[in-house]
N, C-alpha and C positions, 0 to 999 in steps of 0.2 A: 504494500500500500504506500502511495506517495505521501510525503509530508506536506500537508496543505498549509497555506498561509493563514494565520489568524488575524482578522481585521476587525474594525469597528462595525457596528450594526449598519451604519450608513453606507460604508464601503461594501459590505456584504450585499445590501439591497441593490446597489448600483451594478455590481457584478452579476447578480441574479437577473436583473432587468435586461442586461446586455445578452445574457444567455437565453432568456425567454424570447427575445426577438428572433433568435436563430431557431428556437423550438417552434415558434409560430410559423416561420417560413417553411420549415420541414413539414408541418402539419398541412399547410396549404398545398405544398407540392404533392404530398401523399393523397390529398383529396382529389387533385387533378388526375393523378395516376389511376385512382380507383374509378373515376369517371371514364377514363379511357378504357379500362378493363371491361366495363359494361357494354362498350361499343365494339369489342373484338368480334371477329367473325366466328361462326359456329361450324361444326362439321357433324354430319349425320352419322349416328352409330348404326352400322349395317349388320353387325353380327348379333345373333340371338344368344346372348350370354345367359347362363344359368348358374345358380348357386345353391349350396346346401344351407338351410337355416334350421333353427330348432323346430319350426312348424312345417318342414318339408322343403322340397325343391321350389325355387322361385326364380323367375326371370328378372332381368334388370328392370323391366317395366314394372313388375310387381313390387320391387323395392321402393318405388315411389309412394306406394300406398294411395292416399287420396290427394296427394300433392302433385303439382306440375314441376317441382324443383327437387333435386336430390344432390346432397353432398356425400361423397364417399371418401373416407379416410383410409388410405392404404397402410394398414397396420403391419409392421414387420413381425411375422410369425410364420416361419417355414414349417413344412410338413414334419420334419424330423426334430424340430426344436422342442425343448421341454416346457418352455414358457415364452410369453411375448416379450418383445424388446422393452427394456426399462425406459428408454427415451420416449418411445411411442406411448408407453404407459403413463409417463408424466403428462403428455398431451391429452391422453384419454381421461385423466382425472379432471381436467378442465372441461373437455368436451362433454363428459357425462353430466357435469353440473349445469351445462348450458342447454341440454337437450330440451327441457321444458320450454325454454325461451325460443329456441329454433322452431319448435312446433307451433308456437303462437304466431310466428311470422310465415307460416305456411311452407316451411322447409323441412323435407324429409332428410334424415341422416342415417348412415350406416357405416360401420367399419367393415373392411373386407380383407381377409388374409388367406394364404394358401394352406394353412394348417387345417386338418380335418375338423368338422364342426364339433365333434365330441371333445376334442382337445381344447378348442376355443371356448366352449361352454364351461368346461372345468375351470379354466383360467379366469374367465369373466366372472364367475361366481366367487372365486377366491378373492378377486379384486373388488367385489361388491359394486359392479357397474351394471347399469340397466339399459344402456343404449343398444340398438340392434347391431348384430355382428354376424356376417355371412362368410361362408367358406367358398373360395374359388378353386378348391382342390380338384385337380384333374382337368381344369379348363385353362384357357389361355388369356383370361382377362388381365391378370397381373403382368404377363409378358407384353401384352398389347399396350398397356399403359406404363410400361418401362419402370416397374417397381420390383420385378422378379426377373432373374436372368437364367437362361438355359444352362444346363450342366456343363456344356463345353465352354462356357464363358467364366465359370466360377474361379478358375486359376489365373485368369487374365483380367485386364481392365474392362470394366463394364461401363457402357455409355449411359450417362445419367443426367437428369436435368436438361433435357433437350440438347444433349451432346456437349454441354459446357463443362462436365466433370466426369471423373470415374468414381466408382463406389467399391469399398473394400469387402462387401458381403454379397451373398446371393439374394438377399431381400433388401429393399430400400423403402423409405417412407414417402408419402405424397398425399395430396388432396386434390380430388377431381370433382367438377361440378357438371351437372346434366340438367337438361330441360326436356319436358315431354309436352307436345302440343295436343290439341283436341283430337287430332287424327291418330294419336298414339305414336307418332314418330319421336324418336329420342335423339337429342343433339348433345354432343360433348362441347361444353362452352368454355371450360377453363381447367387447367391443372397447374399445380405449383409443387416444387420439390426443394430439398436442401433448406437453406435459410429462409426460403419463402414460407416455410411452415412455422416460423418463429412466433407468429402471432397466436398460435395455438398453445404456446407454453406460457400460461398466465403468470407462473411464478417468476419468470424473467422480468416482467414489467415491474414487479415489486422489488426484485433484486437490483434492477437498474436505478431505482430511486434511493437505494441505501448507500451509506458512506463508502463501503468497499465494493459496491457494484457486484458483478458476477464472480469476481475473485477466482477466476479459473486459469490465470496465466501460468501458474506453477504445476498444473495438472498434466498428466500424459496427453489428454485431449479434452476439449472444452466441457463435455458432459460426463466426465469420468466420475463425478461425485453422485450421479443420479442412481437411485435404487428404486425398485418397486416400493410403493408406499407401505407395504407390510414387511419390508426387509431392512429398514433403517435400524441401526443400533440405537437403543434407548439412551437418551442423555441422562447423566447422573442428576438426581433430584436434590436440590438444596433443602436443608432442614427448614421446616415451617416453624412458626412460633409455638405450635402445639407439640410437634414431635421433638423439638429441641429441648423441651423441659422434661421429657420422659413421663414417668408416672407421677 
């Protein structure tokens, strides 16, 4: 952690106001970028994708439910994995809390992984999540959306994030958006990968506002500290006023 200058309240306010002007400029730039996103062209989904769910086989169209919009989180959970990715699980903690709010905005949501549905359900129950989660096991949905890589690519570099990066695993994270019109046609409207998913990690917004920020510079990789929420070691509890006095 850097040694910050200690100044008077007036000097602190002046520095904060100067930084606030930059924050506001970034916010306006982001608003403009989001407006551009809504104007991006769409592409029709021609394949009849099917998935395993706890209530049986469902098509991509059926995952919409009664909505005309669908968000899919590509959750890293391979067929041979014992559990889902810790970093995806960190995002899932936030997404699960937001599910009721997404529903109110007419937006369907589901996670999709290549792990078999039985393994997914076991892990979902362990993590106490309620969001829908489907299995694409045996299909090519994950490969088509470039979040799973064929076996012959596992040992070499994998094309990821629209060809801008390689990925070190056979499974990768992502978020894809779809729209279904009144005729039942489905369109792929947007996908984002890598740091484009950072907005799903609600904890980072809070860490970014703290004195030490993310404090990840000395870690082997930025998210090395992340664990499944039921796998963190308990912090030692300090004595309370009652326990300190014993009997």
